[in-house]
C-alpha positions as semicolon CSV with decimal commas, in nm:
position;residue;x (nm);y (nm);z (nm)
1;M;0,229;2,268;0,623
2;A;0,330;1,901;0,598
3;L;0,267;1,640;0,316
4;F;0,090;1,331;0,458
5;V;0,002;1,000;0,292
6;M;-0,286;0,852;0,483
7;K;-0,372;0,488;0,419
8;F;-0,709;0,346;0,540
9;G;-0,777;-0,037;0,530
10;G;-1,085;-0,231;0,456
11;S;-1,210;-0,233;0,818
12;S;-1,179;0,150;0,844
13;V;-1,410;0,204;0,540
14;G;-1,626;-0,102;0,590
15;D;-1,962;0,085;0,564
16;T;-2,102;0,425;0,507
17;E;-2,089;0,534;0,853
18;R;-1,714;0,437;0,898
19;M;-1,646;0,606;0,551
20;K;-1,788;0,926;0,692
21;R;-1,568;0,890;0,994
22;V;-1,264;0,859;0,777
23;A;-1,364;1,146;0,559
24;K;-1,389;1,373;0,864
25;R;-1,053;1,252;0,999
26;I;-0,880;1,355;0,662
27;V;-1,073;1,697;0,641
28;E;-0,943;1,761;0,994
29;K;-0,580;1,699;0,873
30;K;-0,654;1,929;0,585
31;E;-0,801;2,200;0,790
32;E;-0,481;2,193;1,020
33;G;-0,310;2,332;0,697
34;H;-0,162;1,995;0,569
35;Q;-0,166;1,843;0,225
36;C;-0,334;1,494;0,209
37;V;-0,309;1,196;-0,017
38;V;-0,522;0,913;0,067
39;V;-0,473;0,542;-0,017
40;V;-0,781;0,330;0,038
41;S;-0,858;-0,060;0,040
42;A;-1,176;-0,220;-0,069
43;M;-1,467;-0,179;0,154
44;G;-1,496;-0,449;0,451
45;D;-1,526;-0,780;0,288
46;T;-1,584;-0,670;-0,067
47;T;-1,272;-0,858;-0,213
48;D;-1,365;-1,195;-0,040
49;E;-1,734;-1,156;-0,171
50;L;-1,589;-1,091;-0,523
51;I;-1,381;-1,386;-0,503
52;D;-1,668;-1,591;-0,392
53;K;-1,863;-1,489;-0,672
54;S;-1,595;-1,568;-0,920
55;K;-1,576;-1,915;-0,795
56;L;-1,938;-1,971;-0,855
57;L;-1,893;-1,900;-1,220
58;C;-1,555;-2,067;-1,277
59;E;-1,357;-2,316;-1,077
60;A;-1,014;-2,165;-1,177
61;P;-1,074;-1,821;-1,300
62;P;-0,800;-1,671;-1,516
63;A;-0,553;-1,461;-1,319
64;R;-0,596;-1,158;-1,556
65;E;-0,976;-1,146;-1,510
66;M;-0,939;-1,193;-1,133
67;D;-0,726;-0,869;-1,149
68;M;-1,011;-0,694;-1,347
69;L;-1,240;-0,800;-1,108
70;L;-1,071;-0,729;-0,776
71;T;-0,950;-0,392;-0,867
72;T;-1,317;-0,278;-0,876
73;G;-1,326;-0,302;-0,505
74;E;-1,076;-0,025;-0,443
75;Q;-1,240;0,189;-0,717
76;I;-1,566;0,173;-0,533
77;S;-1,398;0,312;-0,225
78;V;-1,202;0,584;-0,360
79;A;-1,515;0,723;-0,538
80;L;-1,740;0,692;-0,237
81;L;-1,474;0,852;-0,010
82;S;-1,412;1,132;-0,249
83;M;-1,787;1,208;-0,243
84;A;-1,793;1,192;0,139
85;I;-1,527;1,454;0,150
86;H;-1,718;1,674;-0,095
87;G;-2,018;1,644;0,126
88;L;-1,789;1,805;0,405
89;G;-1,716;2,102;0,179
90;H;-1,381;2,009;0,042
91;E;-1,248;1,932;-0,294
92;A;-1,122;1,584;-0,347
93;V;-1,033;1,374;-0,654
94;S;-1,016;1,017;-0,686
95;F;-0,749;0,814;-0,894
96;T;-0,713;0,445;-0,987
97;G;-0,366;0,303;-0,938
98;W;-0,272;0,347;-1,313
99;Q;-0,412;0,701;-1,312
100;A;-0,189;0,770;-1,017
101;G;0,103;0,662;-1,203
102;F;0,178;0,307;-1,087
103;K;0,369;0,086;-1,332
104;T;0,403;-0,273;-1,268
105;D;0,540;-0,595;-1,410
106;D;0,281;-0,826;-1,588
107;T;0,268;-1,082;-1,311
108;H;-0,110;-1,082;-1,251
109;S;-0,226;-1,124;-0,869
110;K;0,113;-1,048;-0,728
111;A;0,268;-0,782;-0,944
112;R;0,587;-0,570;-0,864
113;I;0,605;-0,194;-0,880
114;L;0,851;-0,093;-1,135
115;D;0,807;0,260;-1,144
116;I;0,575;0,561;-1,023
117;Q;0,506;0,862;-1,242
118;P;0,287;1,056;-0,992
119;E;0,276;1,389;-1,178
120;R;-0,104;1,385;-1,192
121;V;-0,118;1,323;-0,809
122;K;0,121;1,624;-0,761
123;R;-0,074;1,852;-0,987
124;A;-0,391;1,781;-0,787
125;I;-0,199;1,850;-0,461
126;D;-0,063;2,187;-0,588
127;N;-0,430;2,277;-0,691
128;G;-0,523;2,220;-0,342
129;R;-0,728;1,900;-0,361
130;I;-0,721;1,603;-0,133
131;V;-0,614;1,305;-0,356
132;I;-0,769;0,987;-0,287
133;V;-0,579;0,673;-0,465
134;A;-0,675;0,323;-0,497
135;G;-0,430;0,090;-0,336
136;F;-0,348;-0,270;-0,432
137;Q;-0,330;-0,191;-0,819
138;G;-0,123;-0,077;-1,110
139;M;-0,082;-0,125;-1,479
140;S;0,177;-0,312;-1,681
141;D;0,359;-0,171;-1,987
142;Q;0,130;-0,385;-2,203
143;G;-0,160;-0,195;-2,060
144;E;-0,284;-0,477;-1,834
145;I;-0,447;-0,405;-1,509
146;T;-0,261;-0,568;-1,220
147;T;-0,288;-0,632;-0,847
148;L;-0,013;-0,617;-0,608
149;G;-0,112;-0,931;-0,397
150;R;-0,152;-0,946;-0,019
151;G;-0,084;-0,633;0,174
152;G;-0,077;-0,436;-0,157
153;S;-0,250;-0,113;-0,023
154;D;0,012;-0,088;0,248
155;T;0,277;-0,107;-0,031
156;T;0,088;0,147;-0,245
157;A;0,093;0,387;0,038
158;V;0,478;0,359;0,115
159;A;0,560;0,361;-0,243
160;L;0,366;0,672;-0,314
161;A;0,496;0,842;-0,005
162;A;0,850;0,790;-0,125
163;A;0,758;0,893;-0,495
164;I;0,598;1,230;-0,378
165;E;0,852;1,274;-0,096
166;A;0,599;1,290;0,174
167;D;0,684;1,396;0,514
168;V;0,497;1,116;0,679
169;C;0,302;0,808;0,571
170;E;0,044;0,714;0,832
171;I;-0,113;0,353;0,814
172;Y;-0,474;0,360;0,982
173;T;-0,599;0,024;1,113
174;D;-0,828;-0,120;1,378
175;V;-0,552;-0,103;1,646
176;D;-0,378;0,220;1,773
177;G;-0,020;0,118;1,710
178;I;0,225;-0,167;1,705
179;Y;0,203;-0,397;2,003
180;S;0,440;-0,634;2,178
181;T;0,203;-0,918;2,042
182;D;-0,138;-0,952;1,914
183;P;-0,353;-0,741;2,141
184;R;-0,658;-0,977;2,063
185;I;-0,470;-1,263;2,238
186;V;-0,297;-1,070;2,520
187;R;-0,505;-0,758;2,627
188;C;-0,222;-0,635;2,839
189;A;0,011;-0,620;2,546
190;R;0,235;-0,325;2,544
191;K;0,204;-0,060;2,287
192;L;0,550;0,038;2,125
193;K;0,622;0,425;2,087
194;E;0,867;0,329;1,812
195;I;1,036;0,044;1,653
196;S;1,311;-0,007;1,399
197;Y;1,247;-0,108;1,020
198;D;1,452;-0,426;1,104
199;E;1,254;-0,539;1,393
200;M;0,927;-0,456;1,220
201;L;1,027;-0,638;0,916
202;E;1,106;-0,946;1,117
203;L;0,760;-0,923;1,300
204;A;0,576;-0,890;0,954
205;H;0,757;-1,170;0,801
206;L;0,681;-1,378;1,115
207;G;0,302;-1,318;1,105
208;A;0,248;-0,975;1,256
209;A;-0,049;-0,859;1,019
210;V;-0,032;-0,502;1,121
211;L;0,204;-0,412;0,832
212;H;0,293;-0,620;0,514
213;P;0,679;-0,715;0,487
214;R;0,690;-0,561;0,129
215;A;0,562;-0,218;0,263
216;V;0,834;-0,214;0,545
217;E;1,106;-0,320;0,302
218;Y;0,995;-0,026;0,073
219;A;0,987;0,213;0,366
220;K;1,337;0,099;0,496
221;H;1,484;0,138;0,134
222;N;1,352;0,476;0,085
223;N;1,367;0,601;0,442
224;V;0,982;0,668;0,453
225;C;0,872;0,763;0,812
226;L;0,600;0,520;0,882
227;V;0,334;0,587;1,167
228;V;0,077;0,302;1,248
229;R;-0,235;0,451;1,443
230;S;-0,603;0,381;1,472
231;S;-0,883;0,508;1,246
232;F;-1,127;0,490;1,544
233;N;-0,951;0,739;1,779
234;H;-0,677;1,011;1,799
235;N;-0,426;0,817;2,019
236;E;-0,077;0,840;1,954
237;G;0,060;0,567;1,727
238;T;0,393;0,380;1,678
239;V;0,667;0,525;1,478
240;V;0,859;0,298;1,229
241;K;1,214;0,439;1,157
242;E;1,565;0,341;1,115
243;D;1,711;0,398;1,465
244;A;1,447;0,343;1,715
245;V;1,509;0,390;2,072
246;M;1,497;0,067;2,278
247;E;1,305;0,104;2,588
248;Q;1,516;0,044;2,903
249;G;1,536;-0,305;3,011
250;V;1,334;-0,455;2,722
251;V;1,531;-0,716;2,531
252;V;1,235;-0,859;2,343
253;S;1,020;-0,595;2,152
254;G;0,762;-0,827;2,028
255;I;0,616;-1,186;1,983
256;A;0,456;-1,274;1,651
257;Y;0,278;-1,593;1,542
258;D;0,215;-1,755;1,205
259;K;-0,080;-2,018;1,179
260;N;-0,019;-2,086;0,814
261;V;0,259;-2,352;0,891
262;A;0,301;-2,713;0,773
263;R;0,612;-2,954;0,855
264;I;0,701;-3,206;0,586
265;S;0,966;-3,474;0,655
266;I;1,158;-3,700;0,415
267;L;1,289;-4,026;0,581
268;G;1,535;-4,253;0,478
269;V;1,715;-4,061;0,206
270;V;2,028;-4,185;0,071
271;D;2,306;-3,956;0,212
272;Q;2,489;-3,841;-0,113
273;P;2,584;-3,494;-0,239
274;G;2,331;-3,311;-0,420
275;I;2,024;-3,444;-0,250
276;L;1,912;-3,135;-0,084
277;A;1,990;-2,923;-0,390
278;T;1,742;-3,171;-0,582
279;V;1,474;-3,143;-0,328
280;F;1,472;-2,783;-0,271
281;G;1,545;-2,697;-0,634
282;A;1,211;-2,891;-0,731
283;L;1,017;-2,702;-0,467
284;A;1,152;-2,359;-0,588
285;D;1,064;-2,448;-0,952
286;A;0,704;-2,527;-0,831
287;G;0,697;-2,171;-0,660
288;I;0,691;-2,328;-0,302
289;D;0,871;-2,110;-0,038
290;V;1,058;-2,302;0,221
291;D;1,121;-2,160;0,562
292;I;1,309;-2,374;0,834
293;I;1,505;-2,680;0,735
294;V;1,638;-2,952;0,976
295;Q;1,845;-3,253;0,899
296;S;1,923;-3,534;1,131
297;G;2,242;-3,733;1,168
298;V;2,339;-4,004;0,923
299;M;2,261;-4,360;1,014
300;D;2,345;-4,663;0,802
301;G;2,401;-4,423;0,493
302;E;2,056;-4,273;0,518
303;A;1,944;-3,930;0,651
304;D;1,620;-3,786;0,751
305;F;1,522;-3,417;0,700
306;S;1,239;-3,193;0,750
307;F;1,121;-2,854;0,644
308;S;0,844;-2,614;0,703
309;T;0,622;-2,438;0,442
310;A;0,306;-2,254;0,429
311;R;0,005;-2,476;0,507
312;D;-0,149;-2,341;0,188
313;D;0,134;-2,514;-0,016
314;H;0,134;-2,850;0,164
315;D;-0,055;-3,051;-0,098
316;R;0,165;-2,921;-0,381
317;A;0,478;-2,981;-0,173
318;I;0,393;-3,343;-0,117
319;A;0,296;-3,381;-0,496
320;V;0,649;-3,250;-0,581
321;L;0,808;-3,501;-0,349
322;E;0,624;-3,781;-0,491
323;G;0,729;-3,681;-0,836
324;L;1,082;-3,706;-0,729
325;R;1,070;-4,053;-0,592
326;A;1,181;-4,227;-0,909
327;T;1,507;-4,054;-0,906
328;L;1,551;-3,986;-0,544
329;P;1,470;-4,302;-0,342
330;Y;1,333;-4,250;0,016
331;R;1,152;-4,452;0,266
332;E;0,857;-4,224;0,320
333;V;0,723;-3,888;0,371
334;T;0,531;-3,772;0,652
335;S;0,372;-3,436;0,745
336;E;0,182;-3,243;1,010
337;V;-0,047;-2,940;0,944
338;D;-0,189;-2,833;1,289
339;L;0,098;-2,621;1,362
340;V;0,193;-2,260;1,431
341;K;0,522;-2,077;1,429
342;V;0,576;-1,858;1,750
343;S;0,868;-1,603;1,736
344;I;1,044;-1,360;1,963
345;V;1,184;-1,045;1,796
346;G;1,409;-0,776;1,944
347;A;1,729;-0,585;1,866
348;G;1,837;-0,629;2,205
349;M;1,882;-0,991;2,177
350;V;2,231;-0,952;2,004
351;S;2,391;-0,857;2,354
352;H;2,187;-1,059;2,588
353;P;2,265;-1,444;2,615
354;G;1,997;-1,682;2,742
355;V;1,705;-1,536;2,558
356;A;1,661;-1,835;2,349
357;A;1,709;-2,062;2,651
358;K;1,432;-1,889;2,833
359;M;1,208;-1,912;2,527
360;F;1,252;-2,292;2,531
361;E;1,199;-2,310;2,904
362;V;0,871;-2,108;2,889
363;I;0,729;-2,330;2,598
364;S;0,832;-2,660;2,787
365;G;0,649;-2,521;3,107
366;T;0,324;-2,514;2,907
367;G;0,369;-2,895;2,852
368;I;0,422;-2,866;2,461
369;S;0,712;-2,997;2,264
370;I;0,910;-2,782;2,012
371;K;0,915;-2,944;1,675
372;M;1,148;-2,703;1,471
373;V;1,374;-2,411;1,572
374;S;1,506;-2,112;1,362
375;T;1,736;-1,822;1,484
376;S;1,886;-1,494;1,363
377;E;2,055;-1,207;1,518
378;I;1,722;-1,047;1,630
379;K;1,469;-1,338;1,633
380;V;1,415;-1,672;1,749
381;S;1,122;-1,900;1,604
382;C;0,972;-2,229;1,728
383;V;0,738;-2,448;1,549
384;I;0,474;-2,599;1,793
385;A;0,125;-2,748;1,802
386;Y;-0,146;-2,513;1,737
387;N;-0,374;-2,601;2,028
388;K;-0,153;-2,427;2,272
389;L;-0,095;-2,105;2,069
390;Q;-0,262;-1,862;2,320
391;D;-0,091;-2,011;2,626
392;V;0,245;-2,011;2,472
393;V;0,227;-1,650;2,365
394;T;0,077;-1,524;2,700
395;A;0,350;-1,704;2,884
396;L;0,617;-1,570;2,670
397;H;0,476;-1,203;2,696
398;T;0,493;-1,233;3,072
399;A;0,835;-1,389;3,087
400;Y;1,004;-1,117;2,882
401;G;0,862;-0,858;3,098
402;L;0,615;-0,715;2,825
403;D;0,288;-0,715;3,041
404;T;0,127;-0,375;3,121
405;L;-0,150;-0,271;3,344
406;E;-0,327;-0,104;3,055
407;Q;-0,587;-0,272;2,826
408;A;-0,486;-0,268;2,457
409;Y;-0,740;-0,084;2,222
410;V;-0,873;-0,286;1,927
411;G;-1,136;-0,203;1,680
412;G;-1,393;0,075;1,684
413;P;-1,561;0,234;2,004
414;Q;-1,808;-0,043;2,015
415;D;-1,555;-0,318;2,014
416;R;-1,343;-0,194;2,311
417;R;-1,361;-0,435;2,603
């Protein structure tokens, strides 16, 4: 007997038929003799629909009330899934995040988990029940309902697996594992048998949507064995663990992309100490994350520098820079928003020179210019124009020997093509 945490996303429980399929999958695991704790997201587009409704009533809804609203999506899912399992003849019990013991800070819409007190979950397991927990939510010490932000259900599942010392945390999604790149773009993408926490963390930070970075960080810190697999078939998934075995001859494990990118340039800034501290301090105070920073050489006592940030933060970043103009003279600010960051990731890059050079050569071969570059021991990122994204990803995938003869599996049976 093993203790499994099984997490199902919104697409897996998008309607009642998919809900029944998920219930059957959970019952199969239970009938094999295992204990099951299930974490569920809101059904399909429920969260987006609730957000749309809120905006019809209030242009800027209070964050507290949005958390009150959005947590209802997961509560609907857990109750319905519990009913579906009862319909198959097994006992199940549903819990909200706070009933399951999730204690968070009081930051609405992006709360952090401070503690988990899963005694109620453990008692239900010991009583032979299948436990269904609402993802994405918790409660602060002040008794306020909170949400964990983007990817919150992944984080809920991994954190709960650590708290109850589960043997495995399985993340079920619409792809049957972690691929060398987005299989929706490259259908001959390679499915990885296993990948290290560090590689997965880089891919997640760089745009791979299959796992959220916070969930991977939590898994690495608590040594939780993660398996990513499909809710639509029983194919073997991908294991995420500390020391993954690198496939022979594969230097680059994966290629990720992030379409939420803007580049902002400040031209003609007086070259004097403290300039960068002033600019990026002001951006940080405004809650704007900065990714890549590039500074040009100094000419006539002036310098230019550029940085990348999320496209969603573009307008706020420009406003911050305009606000600095009185105390930080500069010639002008320019920006671009139709950009994408493409990245290669692989633990094998450390001992293989020329990996970055090949990336630059491949991108150049597609007839596109590289606007910014960022590197670390196991990744290289390039910011390029958005219109050549598919060409660049496909060319890089082929150049690093990642193509396979098999077609990647995406979505339910009706979506396979």
